[in-house]
Every structure is written in structure tokens, then in C-alpha cells.
C-alpha positions as CSV (number, residue, x, y, z in Angstrom):
1,M,72.2,93.9,94.3
2,L,75.0,96.4,93.7
3,K,72.5,98.6,92.7
4,F,70.7,98.1,96.2
5,F,73.9,98.4,98.2
6,S,74.9,101.5,96.7
7,Q,71.7,103.1,98.1
8,Y,72.6,102.4,101.6
9,S,75.3,103.2,104.2
10,T,77.7,100.9,105.6
11,C,75.9,101.2,108.8
12,D,72.6,100.2,107.3
13,V,74.5,97.0,106.1
14,S,76.3,96.2,109.3
15,D,72.9,96.6,111.0
16,A,71.5,93.8,108.6
17,L,74.4,91.5,109.3
18,L,74.6,92.1,113.2
19,K,70.8,90.9,113.0
20,F,71.9,87.5,111.0
21,G,74.8,86.7,113.4
22,V,77.6,88.5,111.9
23,S,79.2,89.9,115.1
24,N,81.6,92.5,113.6
25,G,79.0,93.6,111.1
26,G,81.1,92.7,108.4
27,F,83.5,95.7,109.1
28,F,87.1,96.0,108.4
29,P,88.8,98.2,111.0
30,N,92.0,100.5,110.3
31,L,91.0,101.7,106.7
32,T,91.0,105.2,105.5
33,R,89.1,106.7,102.6
34,F,91.7,108.8,101.0
35,S,89.6,109.8,97.9
36,T,86.1,109.5,96.7
37,N,83.4,110.4,94.2
38,G,80.9,111.0,96.8
39,T,78.7,108.1,96.5
40,T,78.6,104.7,98.4
41,M,80.9,102.3,96.7
42,A,79.4,98.7,96.0
43,G,80.5,96.0,94.1
44,K,81.7,92.2,93.9
45,A,85.3,91.7,95.1
46,Y,88.1,91.1,92.6
47,T,90.9,90.1,94.8
48,V,94.7,90.5,94.1
49,L,97.5,88.8,96.4
50,F,101.2,90.0,97.0
51,A,103.8,88.1,98.6
52,A,107.2,88.8,99.7
53,R,109.7,88.7,96.6
54,N,111.7,86.1,98.1
55,D,108.8,83.8,99.3
56,P,109.3,80.5,97.8
57,N,105.7,79.7,98.3
58,Y,104.5,81.8,95.4
59,E,105.5,82.0,91.7
60,E,105.4,85.5,90.5
61,I,102.3,86.1,87.8
62,K,103.4,88.0,85.0
63,G,101.2,90.5,82.8
64,G,99.6,92.1,85.7
65,Y,96.0,92.3,87.2
66,I,94.2,95.4,86.0
67,D,93.5,94.7,82.5
68,N,91.1,91.8,83.7
69,L,89.4,94.1,86.6
70,P,85.6,93.5,85.7
71,E,83.0,96.1,85.2
72,D,81.4,96.8,88.6
73,A,83.7,94.9,90.6
74,V,85.8,96.1,93.6
75,L,89.6,95.9,93.4
76,V,90.6,94.4,96.7
77,I,94.4,94.0,97.1
78,G,96.1,92.4,100.0
79,L,99.3,90.8,101.3
80,T,99.8,87.2,102.7
81,P,99.5,87.0,106.4
82,E,103.3,86.8,107.1
83,L,103.5,90.6,105.9
84,Q,100.6,91.9,108.0
85,K,100.7,93.2,111.5
86,L,98.1,93.6,114.2
87,D,99.3,97.1,114.9
88,A,99.8,100.3,113.1
89,P,100.9,100.6,110.4
90,Y,99.1,96.8,110.0
91,V,101.7,95.7,107.3
92,K,105.6,95.1,107.4
93,I,106.3,97.0,104.2
94,N,106.5,100.5,103.4
95,N,106.3,100.4,99.6
96,A,102.6,101.1,98.1
97,L,100.6,98.4,96.5
98,Y,98.8,100.7,94.4
99,G,99.1,103.9,92.5
100,G,97.7,106.3,90.2
101,L,97.9,104.7,87.0
102,M,96.1,101.6,88.4
103,S,93.3,103.9,89.2
104,T,93.0,105.3,85.9
105,R,92.6,102.1,84.2
106,A,90.3,100.8,86.7
107,N,87.8,104.1,86.2
108,Y,88.1,103.6,82.5
109,L,86.7,99.9,83.0
110,K,83.9,101.2,85.2
111,S,84.9,99.7,88.6
112,P,83.3,101.4,91.2
113,G,86.4,101.3,93.8
114,T,89.6,100.0,95.2
115,V,90.3,98.8,98.9
116,V,94.1,98.1,99.7
117,F,95.1,96.5,103.0
118,G,98.4,98.2,102.8
119,R,99.8,101.7,101.4
120,I,99.0,103.6,98.3
121,R,100.8,106.3,96.5
122,D,99.7,109.2,93.9
123,L,97.3,110.5,96.2
124,K,96.4,113.4,94.1
125,E,95.9,111.5,91.0
126,H,93.1,109.2,92.7
127,Q,91.4,112.4,94.2
128,D,91.5,114.0,90.8
129,L,89.9,110.9,89.3
130,Q,87.5,110.9,92.0
131,R,87.8,107.2,92.7
132,N,86.6,105.8,95.7
133,V,90.1,104.5,97.2
134,F,90.5,102.8,101.0
135,A,93.9,101.8,102.3
136,Y,95.8,101.6,105.5
137,G,98.0,104.4,104.8
138,L,100.3,106.5,102.1
139,G,103.7,105.5,100.7
140,T,106.0,106.8,97.8
141,A,107.8,104.0,96.7
142,A,106.4,101.3,94.1
143,H,105.7,97.7,95.1
144,A,108.2,95.8,92.7
145,P,111.2,95.6,94.7
146,V,109.9,94.0,97.7
147,V,106.6,92.1,96.6
148,K,105.3,90.2,93.6
149,L,101.8,89.6,92.3
150,A,101.0,86.2,93.6
151,G,97.2,85.7,93.2
152,I,94.5,87.0,91.3
153,N,90.8,86.1,92.4
154,V,92.0,84.0,95.2
155,P,91.0,84.2,99.0
156,L,92.6,87.1,100.9
157,K,93.2,86.5,104.5
158,I,92.9,89.7,106.5
159,T,94.5,89.6,110.0
160,L,92.2,91.7,112.4
161,D,92.6,92.7,116.2
162,S,89.1,93.6,117.2
163,H,88.0,90.5,119.1
164,P,89.8,89.8,122.3
165,E,92.0,87.5,120.4
166,P,93.4,88.0,117.0
167,Y,91.9,86.5,114.1
168,Q,91.5,86.5,110.3
169,E,88.5,87.4,108.2
170,T,88.6,86.0,104.6
171,I,87.3,87.9,101.7
172,N,86.6,85.8,98.8
173,P,86.1,86.8,95.0
174,G,82.4,87.9,94.4
175,D,81.9,89.0,98.2
176,Y,79.9,92.3,98.2
177,I,82.4,94.7,99.4
178,I,80.6,98.4,100.5
179,G,82.3,101.5,101.3
180,D,81.7,104.9,102.5
181,E,82.7,107.6,105.0
182,N,82.2,105.0,107.5
183,G,84.4,102.5,106.3
184,V,84.3,99.3,104.4
185,V,82.0,96.4,105.1
186,R,82.1,92.8,103.4
187,V,78.9,90.6,102.9
188,E,79.5,87.1,102.0
189,G,78.6,86.2,98.3
190,S,77.8,82.5,98.7
191,G,74.7,81.1,100.4
192,D,71.4,83.6,101.1
193,L,73.1,86.2,103.3
194,A,72.9,89.1,100.8
195,Q,69.3,88.4,100.3
196,K,68.4,88.6,103.7
197,C,70.1,91.9,103.9
198,I,68.3,93.4,100.9
199,E,65.0,92.3,102.4
200,Y,66.0,93.5,106.2
201,I,67.5,96.9,105.5
202,P,64.8,98.9,104.0
203,K,62.5,97.9,107.0
204,R,65.3,99.0,109.5
205,V,66.1,102.3,107.8
206,A,62.4,103.1,107.8
207,A,61.9,102.2,111.5
208,D,64.9,104.2,112.4
209,Q,63.6,107.1,110.3
210,L,60.3,107.0,112.7
211,V,62.4,106.7,115.7
212,A,64.2,110.1,114.8
213,E,61.0,111.5,114.3
214,D,59.7,110.5,117.4
215,I,63.0,111.7,119.4
216,Q,62.5,115.0,117.9
217,S,59.0,115.4,119.0
218,G,60.3,114.6,122.4
219,A,60.0,110.8,122.9
220,K,62.4,108.7,125.0
221,C,65.1,107.2,122.7
222,N,64.7,103.5,124.2
223,E,60.9,103.6,124.1
224,A,61.0,104.9,120.4
225,Q,63.1,102.1,119.3
226,K,61.5,99.5,121.2
227,R,58.3,100.6,119.5
228,R,59.4,101.1,116.0
229,R,61.7,98.3,115.8
230,A,59.1,95.7,117.2
231,G,58.9,92.6,114.8
232,L,62.4,93.2,112.9
């Protein structure tokens, strides 16, 4: 499945998710791609949770998380809901959660990319490594003075504001994470949704290619879409 998703754009994946009832197309807003190797990032989520250093609800996990990052897994880093915001910069701390040494190790372990729902630092190192890295923003200070490692391969609750009311999307370990120049999309790893996407996406892409050809030949857009997408 990972090879399949890496061959298509996040827009293609979102079109499939919309077809199967995911109203936001699996999209996570407000992330910027700060570095890339020029390919579509696709992998299963390996999640990392940080909490406020003084949060009594979490004990600090010693030993770090990076050395156990599985091959072909996308590293997804988030904060507890209490540290998140609905408006820019979307998190309440300015310290970076992720830096260049982590990308160096992650690349060695053959992980396809990193998504950080927070700030990152060492931008040039990520770019020199040609690593796919998405984040809310940049920072300079390391995370240790303000947050602690609180969970590895646990659900991450991400607060979003793209619906009329604030709501949370949960990224679970093993969910499929796809990212490119358009942004980051998640496909649930449990159930048959991923398989449905795999069956639908090539048909939709082929139909849209024909729509484009029709439009270039003078056809009206709505008519071409209706004709070529019939039955999808």
C-alpha cells in the first residue's frame, strides 16, 4: 500500500476519501513542507507525544524515540491538546520539537518523512538531507526545557478549526500518512478504507486525465466531468 500511495498526489487521495464519506478528505491544515526529496511521502504513522514538563498526567519517557523508528514509517509528532491553539502559530510553545539530528537518524533508518504539529529547527540540515519535513513553523530553542516525551505509538489528538466548530482528529499508530506540495493527508489504517482508496484512485485519475483532454479540445468542463466520471 505504501508504494501505491507514493505514486499519487494527496489531492488524488482526498478525492477518494471524499467519495467514501471522509468530509475533510483526510487533510490536516496549516502545515508547511519545509524540506523535501521531491517525492510523495507515504508511510505508516509512528507517533510521538510531548506534554508540558510540569504536566502531572504524564511521566517522562527516558531514552528517546528515534532509534526505534521503523523503516518506511512516517514520524508524526504532536502535543497534548492543552498545548494546542486554533489560530496561528497553532501551539502554545515556541520551542522546537524536532531538529536536524533526528532527521539524520530517521533518514538512516529509511523513514520517508516527518510531520510535526509544532515547530522545528535546523532547517538547513533537513534541506541538505533532502528529507520530507512538514511542520507548523520554525524555532531555534530545543524542546527539553518546556516539554517532555510523554508517549510513543499512542493516539495523537490534533485540534482543528476547519469545520464551523472546533474539533479534533485522531492520528493512530499505523494510519497511512501521505504528504506532498499540497499538504498532508491521513487514511485510517484500520478497516477497509485504504483498500477502497486503492481500488478507486486509479479509476478517478484516469477519468480526470480524459476530462483534461476533452477540455483542451474545446469541451465544456461540467459536461466533460459528468461524462468521464460517470459510474465512479
